[in-house]
N, C-alpha and C positions, 0 to 999 in steps of 0.2 A: 504494500500500500504506500503510495507516494504522499508527499506533503499535501495537506488539505488547504484549499484556497476558497475563500468566500468572496464572490463578486457582488458588489452592491452597485447596481447600474440600472437605470430605467430605460435605456436605449436597447431594445431587444436585439437588433442586428449586431451591435457591438458586443453584447453579452454572449451571443451565439459564437461570434468570431473568437472571443477570448476563451470561451469554454473549449472550443474545438482545438485550438492551439495548445492550451494548457494540458488538456487530456492527452494530446499527442506526445507531450513531454513527460507523461507519467504522473501528473498531479491528479488528486481527487478534488473535483470541483462542485461547489454548491453556489447558488445564486438567488438573489432577491432583488426586487425592483423598487422597494420603498425603504426609507431610512428607519421608520418605526418597526417594520418587519425584521430588518437586519438587527436591531437592538434585541428583539425577542429571540432571534436565532442565535445570537451571541451568548445569551443567557442559557440557552439549551446546550450548546456545544461551542467550544472555542477552537477556531481553526488555527492553522500555522501562519497564515498571512491573509490580509484583507486588501482587496482592490476596491477603492471607495470613490464613487463619483461625488462631486461637490454639490451639484444641484439635484436634489431628490424630493419626491413627494413624501408627505408624512413627517419627515424629519430631515433636515439638511445634513449633508455629509460632514460639514465642518462641526456641527453640533454633535453628531454621532461620534466623531473622532474625539471631541472633548470628553464625552461620556465614557468612551473606551479607556481613556487615560485615567479617569477617576476611579474606575472599578479595579480592585486589587487583582481580580482574576484575569483582566485584560490589559493592565497598565503597561506590560511589556510586549503586547501583541504587535507584530510588524504591520504597518499600514502604508500603502502606496495610494496617494490621492490622484484621481483621474479627473481632469477638468478642462473646459475650454477657456478658463480664465488664466491668461498667461502674463498678466501684468506683474511687475516685481512685488508690488504691495500685496497682491493676492497670494503669491508664492510664499512670501514671508509670513502672512497670516496662517496659511495652511501648515507650514512647518512649525510655527510657534504654537499652534493648537495641539500638535503632537504627531503629525504625519512624519514618517521616516523618509519618504521620498515623494516627489511631486512631478507628474508628467502631464504635459499639455496636449490636448486633442487638437488636430488629428496627430496620432503618433505611430511610429513603426512598431509592429508587433514583435519583431526580433529584439528591438531595443527594450521593450517592456519585459519580455521573457528574460533578457539578460539582467535587468534590474531586479526582477523577482529572485533569480538565482543568487545574485550578489547579496541581496538583503537577507535571504535565508542562510547563505553561507556565513554571514556575520552573526546572525541571531540564533540560528538553529543548525549549526554545521553538520550535525549527525544526519540531517535529512537530504543533504546534497552530496551526491557521489562525485568526487573530483576525477575519478578514474573509471572509464568505461572499458570493459573487457569482454571480448567474445572470441573464442577459439584462440588463435595465435596473435590476435590483434589487440592492442591497447591504445586508448586515446586519453591523454591527460589534459583535462580542461584548464588546469592552472598554468602549466608550462607550454600549452599548445603544441605538444609533441605527440606524434603517432609512431608506434612501433609495430612491426609484424615479424613474428618469428625471431624476436630480439633485435631486428634491424630497424634503425630509424628511417622513417619515410619522410619525404619532403613534399608537403602539400601547400598549395596556395590558400589564402584566407577563406575564399569561397568554398573550396573543396573541403577544407577543415570543418566549416560550419555545416556543410551538406552531410559529411560523414557523421558528425556528432548528432545531427538531427535524426538521421536514419538509425543509428545505433541505439538511440534512446527507446525506440519502439520496434524491436526485432519482429519481423513477420508482418507488420502492418504496411499495407500498400498505400503510398501517397501519390496522388495525381500530380501532374506537372504544375497545375494551377496552385495546388496546396504548397508544393515546394517553392514555387516562386514567391508566394505570400510569406512563407515562413523564413526564407533565407534572404530575400531582397526587400520584403515589405510591400504593403498595399499601395504606397504612394509612388512606387517606381514602375514605369511602364516598360516592360521587357517582353519580348516574344517568348512563347513557351518553349521554342526550340533551344533557347539558351540553356534550359535545364539539361537537355540531351548532351549539349557540348560539355557542360561541367561534370555530368555523370561520366562521360567518356574520359575526361581528364582524371577524374577520381579513380576510375578503374585502372587506368594506365599507371597511376602513381602507387597504387596499393597491390598491383599484380606481382605475384611470385609464380614462376613457371610450374612448380610442383604443388602449388596450393590451390584450393577451390576459390572461385570468385564469390565474395560475400554479397555483392550487389545483384539483386534479382530484378530482371525486367518482366513486368506483367503486361502482356500485349493488350492495348486498348485501355489500360488502367493507370499505369505509372511504374514506380520503382519501390523496392523495399530492401531492407537489410535482412538477408535470409536467416530465418530463425533456426534453420537446421545447420547453419555454418559451424557452430561450435561442436556439434556432434560429428559432422563430417570430418572436421579438422582433427578431432580426437581419434577418429577411425584411421585417418591417414598416418597418425603417429603410432 
């Protein structure tokens, strides 16, 4: 079971987008659309991190954040505030109320995911694995190094992010559109064929002549990190 994330956001499309990407990274996600409902949910169960919109019906995000900091059960709960209010005074107010981080809409989903990981790494380090391992492959998130069969591989930054994303959910098939949004973000307009180019580069970078290819192409659907890779690699050994 991954870290538990509570999304408090009244824009349903954004909630669905965040849920989809967070669950793809292994998080357990819950969501509510009202500030007063979020306060009730937090009394029932405390998550590992909250993504909190500023402007909410029922109870504003800024007031909910203040109440979170007052209660002993949630006073150390990590909170990232999501808002369209980007003025310096608003950012200062949000942080002064108790938010740990502040991100202005519209934002890049990969950037938000990186901030979630960074905040959890500081506050709940046991929840964030810094080393992803499958078969003979190791990916170190802190040093940005990848090794296969003990040999260090040289990946570009995009290929590293692509491999990291796929390794987090072995066996799950991601469409080109999903990979574009997860790696490049929604605000960047790139042809879907770009994904094929970078997958090709990734395959070339991690290829070993006597080892299986861990990247699986699913015709008409997309790409996945093969969940049988570790077992097949063990059989080779």
